[in-house]
N, C-alpha and C positions, 0 to 999 in steps of 0.2 A: 345330856344324852340326846336330846333332839338335834342339837347341832351336829353331834357325831354321826347320827343316823343320816342326816342330810348329806354330810360329807361322804359317808359310805355309799349313798345312793348315786352320787355324782361321779364316783370314781370309775373311769374307763381307761384301760391302758395304763400309761405311766401315772404315778401318783401326782395329783394336782393340789393336794392339800398344802396350804401356805404358799402355793405358787400360782394361785388363780389370778392375783393382781398382775403377776408377770405375764400371764397369757394375754391380758388386756394390752399390755405394752408390746407384745410380740407383733401385733398388727403394724407396728411402726418400725419393725426391723430389729428387735432385741431378743430374739429367741436363740441367740448364739450359744447360750449355756446348756440348752437341752440336748439329750443324747438321742432323741427319737426323730432322726432325719427322714425316715420313710413316710411319716405322716405329714400331710400338708405340703405346701410348696417349700422347696429348700431355701432357707433363709439364713444360712450361716454367713458370718461376716465376710468371709473371703468370696462367697458366691456373688453377692451384689457388686463387689469390686471388679470381678472378672467380666460380668455383664456390662458394667459401665465402661471398662476398657475396650471391650469389643465394639460397643456402640460409638465410641469416640475415635475409633481408628478404621481405616479402610485399606484394602490391598489394591494397588494399582499395577496393572500389567502394561508395560510400555513396549510398543512395537514400531518398526519402521513403517511409514504409511505406504510406501511403494511395494516393498517386498513382503511385508507382513512378518518379517523376522523378529522374534522376541529379543528384546535388548535387556530388560530388567524387570524384576518384580519387587516392588518396594511397598513397605507399610508406612503410611503417613497419617497424621491426625485428620479426621473427617472435615475439620474446619479449615484445612489448608486450602490455599488457592493454587491456581495453575503456576503462578510465579514461584510458589514454594516447591512445586514439583521440579521446575527448572533448576532451582537451587540444589535439590537433592541429587538430580542427575549430574549437575556440574561438579559435585563432590566425588564422583566416581573417577577411577583412573582408567586410562587407555580406552576411552569410549569411542574414539575415532576408529579403532580397529574393529570394525563392525562384522568382520568375518569370523570372529571368535565366538564360541558359545557363551551365553551369559549365565552366570550363577547368581543365586540369591545372596551370596556372600559379597558384600560391597567391595572387598579387596579384589575379587575376580570379575567384577562387573565392568562393562565398557563405559567409558566416560566421554564427556562432550569435547574436550580439547579447548584450547584457549581461543582459537580463531573461529569456531563454529557458532552459529545461531540456531536456536531451536524454536519451533512452533508446534504447539500441541493441537491435535485435531480430534474430533469426535464425530463419527458419521459423515466425514467429509467437510465438516464445518470447523473453521479456525476458532479456537477458544481464546477469549480475552484473558489476560494475565490475572485479573481480579476475580474470575469466576471460581466458585467453590468446587473443590473436587468432590465433596459430598453430594453434589447434585448430579454427578455422572453415574452413580450406581447406588445400590442399597447400602446403608450403613453397615460396616462390618463385612460387606461382600466384596466381590471382585469387579473392579471397573477397568475396562480396556481403553487405553488412550494411545493414539498413534502420534508419532512425532515426525516432523520433517526437519532436516538440517539444511540451513541456508547459508550461503556465503555472506560476508559483510556487505552492506550496501555500497554502491560505487557511485561517485559523483563524476560527471563528464562535462567538459566545456570545450567549445571550439572557437577559434578566432580566425582572422584573415591570414595569419601565418602558421597556425597549428591546426592540423586535422582534429586533434583531441589531446587534452590533458586529462588524466584519469587519477582520481584520488580514492583512498579508503575513507568512507564517510565517517567512520567511528574514530579512527586515529588521526585523520587529517593528512596522512602521508601520501604524497604523490608518487606513484610507482610507474607511471608511463607518460611520456610526452612525445607526440608524433608530429614532427614538422610537416607542413604542407609541401608537396612536391611541385605545386603549381601556384601561380599568382592569379589574382583576380577573383578570389572567393567572395561570393555575395550572400550566400545562404547555406545553412547546414542543419542537419538533424541526426538523431541516433535511433537505432532500433530499440525496442522495449527491453531486450536482454543485454544491451550494451555491446553487442558483437559487431554491428555494422554502423558505418557512417555514410550519409549521402550529402554531397557538397555540390552546390550550383555555382557556376562561374559566369563572369561577364561576357565571355565569348560564346555563350549559348550552350555550352556543354555541361553535363552533370556527371559525377563519378561516384561509384560505390567502392568503399574501402573496408577492408578487414581491420578493425581497430587493434587486434592483437599484434599485427605485424606492420600495418600501414600499407599493405599491398592493395593496389587498385584491381578490382575483379571485373568491373564493367564500366564502359564509357557510354553514356546516354546522349545521343546527338539529336538535338531539337532544332538548332539554328533559327530560333524564334526571338532572338534578342537575349539580353541578360537574363539569367535565371534568378529571379528575385525571391522565390520561396520554394521549399522542398518539404516533403513529409514521407515517412515510411509507414506501411501498415504494421499492425501490432505483431504480426508473425514475421515481418521482414521480407516477405516474398514479393511485395509490390511497392512501388514508389510513385509519387506524383510530384510534378514540377510545375511552377507557375512562372510565366515569362513576361517580358517587357511588352510584347506585342498584343497582350490580352488573351492569349491562349494558355491552356494547361494540358499536360500530357500524362497519361498513366503508363507505367513501365513494368515489365516483368524483370525482376532483379536477377533471376538465374541466368538469363541469356541476353539481357539488355534490349529486348525488343519492345517497341511501342505498342501497347494494347489498345489505347483509345486516345483520341484528341478531343478536348472540350473547347469548342469555339462558339461564341467568344464574347469576352467583355470588350467594352469600348475604352478601357483604360488598363494599365499594367496590373498583373495579378500579384498582389503583395502577400497573400496568405493562402495556404492550401491545407486540407485535412482529409483523411480517409477514415471511414467507419471501421470498427473492429473486424467486421466480416468482409471488408473491402468491397461491399456492394454499392456504397454511396460515397461520393466525393463532394466536398464543399470548397468553393473558391471565393476569396474576397478581393475586391479590385479598387483601383483609383477612380472608377466611375461611380463610387459611393453605393454600390450594390454588392450583394453576395449571391452566388448561384449554387443550386443543388443539382448534382449530376448523377445519372445512372451509369455505373462503370461498365455494365454489360453492353449497353447500346451506345453510350456516349451522348445521349439526349439530355437536355436540360429539363429537370423535373420542376424546379421552382426558381423564381427570381425574387430575392429578399430585398425589398426596398423600404427605407425608413430612416437610414442614417443621414446625417447632415455633414458628412466628411468621408474621407478615404477609409475603406475597410482594411485595417492593418493586421487583424488576427481573427482566426476562426477555429472552431473545435466542434466535436460531436459528442453527445451524451453516449454512455456505454451501450445503451439499447438502440441507438441510432434513430430515435424518435424525434430528437430535437437537435438543432444547430445553435451554436452560440457565436456571436460576432462582436468584435471590438473595433472602435472607430476613432478617427482623428477628432470627432466631436466630443470625446470624453465619456462616451456611454458604451455599455455592452448591452446586447439584446439577445433574447431567447426566442427562437423561431420553431414553429411546427414544421416538420419535414413533409407531413401529409398535406397540409393546407397552404403553407407558405406564409401564414399569419404570424405577426409578432405577438407572442404570449406575455412577454415581460421585458421591462427596460430597467437596467441597473445603472443609475446615475449617481455620481458622487466624486469622480475624479476631476481634477482641475486641468488636465491635459490629455493628450491622446492615449487611448487604451492600446498599448503596443503588444501585449501578451496576455494570454488567458489559458486556463486549464480546468477541466472538469474532474472532480474527485471520483475515482472509479467505484467506491463503495459507500459514498455518502451523498446527501443532497446538498453538495457544496460546489461553488464556482470560485476560482481564484483569478483575480485580474491584476495586471501590473501596468503601470503608467509612466509616462515621461514626467509626471509630477513627483516622482520619487517614492510613491506609496504603492503598496499592494493591499488589496482588499479581499475579504472572504465573504461571500454572499450565500444565502439560502436560495436555491433554485426555485423551490416551490412558491415561496412568499415574495421573493425579490428583496428581502431585507438584508442589510449589511450587518454581518456578525462581528467583524473585526476590521480595523484599519491599522496598518503598520507602516512605519517609515522605513523604506527600503535601505537607503544609504545616507539619507540626510533628512532632517525634519522639515526643511524649507526648500521649496522648489527654486532651482536656479538653472542657468543654461549649461552648467557643468555636467559632463557625461557621467560623473560619479554619482549624480543624483538620480539619473533616469533608470528605468527598468526596461530591458529589451526582451528578455526571455524568462519564461516561468514554466516549471514542470512539477508534477506531483508524483511521488513514488508509487509503484504498482499496488502497494498495500494501503495507500491512502493516508499514511501516517505522517509523512514529511513533505514539505514544499521547498523547492530550490528556485532562486531567482538570480538573474545576473544583469549587470549594467554594461553599457557599451565600453567602459574602460577596462573590462575584464574582471572586475570584482564580483564574487558570488557569495550568497549567504544561504545557509540551510536552517530551517526552522521546523519545529513540531507543530502540526496543525491542531492537535487536540489541546496541548498544554500551552500553546502560544510561546514556547520557549525557544530562544535563539540557541542553536547548537554549535555551529562552526562556520568560519568564513574561508574562502578559497580565492585564488587569483590566477588568471591565465595571462600570459604575455602574448605579444605578436599582433598589435593593432586592435581593431574593433572586435568586440565579442559578437559571435553570430548566434550561438545556441547553447543551452545547458541541458543536461540529462541526468536522471536519477533512476537507478535500477538495481535489481538483485540478480547478478549473473547466474546462469544455470550451470 
């Protein structure tokens, strides 16, 4: 009787007699058998499963970065990466038809197409492929991701007889080869978008060409001896030429007018470079010095002395605070633009440093040498990260071993280098993987380029 009265005293709401032990287990999620859903938190078996599904999935709204037009709304696992988002988008059909309205139904969604490349952005920042989508927004919520579509990267090379040969970097297929209309080409370069070429000749002339057609748009007349070096600004609006008589000239590409004359070195100008904003120019000379010039006034800002050989290659860091030079003495040096002091020396090549490039988004410098090797350096520490054999493991006098030109893709992912015999190799900077080789005919190779056409 006492037991029964205790049971009666405890009874509130649904009868708990003989089910009291079950209530103890309910705290661990086993109350699915009870009919009293209103009391306490809902713990029916299907409810936790729904909560779990929501927390493990997220909705991603995909828009074009430029127009803001919505392309797709997809549901993906929260543990997915940006690479998985690319895969989902690639599975859609007719994605290239971006003028159509996008439906949540994958059959009606727009799709990437075989030839396009996607890059995902968040707040104007490019996302790495391994970044988790779950970090872009609350779990189970809506994350807005913008995508930009890029064309396949393009490899360019010029030689004494060809203005340019152009390849698709991914397929290796050459789709354009433009013979040079003139003889005596000594130097060459390409604009960052691959639309223009600037060629310097032994007669003192330089010419600007449209690479799509081979049409010459401007002739730059210096008459200062052979044009040994040329460079275009990142926007392609200005060009600089270095001459045999020790002078360099800055040109306006649109009308071919000379904007400034930088005079002068006591030896030939073998290398020239312009800062991204075209405010600073750097020249390297046979007098074993490099000079920093103000493009607005034509005045020499700094003379960089310290090499024990001809300065064959020059470059500027993206922020224009440092210049980098490569010399016949086998070293590269980092210089402060503000003070003219040498901040760092990169020593390790066994022959002349004939080419160099600064990575646009990383603390890296790439150098190429006549010893047949190219090296990757940390700018801040001066330490060599990697050494690669360009075309042969052993240095010889054969042109197939030497490296004449080096460039880095605008996204900093790949490096392309070429030897005087016209052979070029494309490698991934991060993975150190060799990707593909190319070859241009027509005599000595002058320059290589790597870009993503707009």
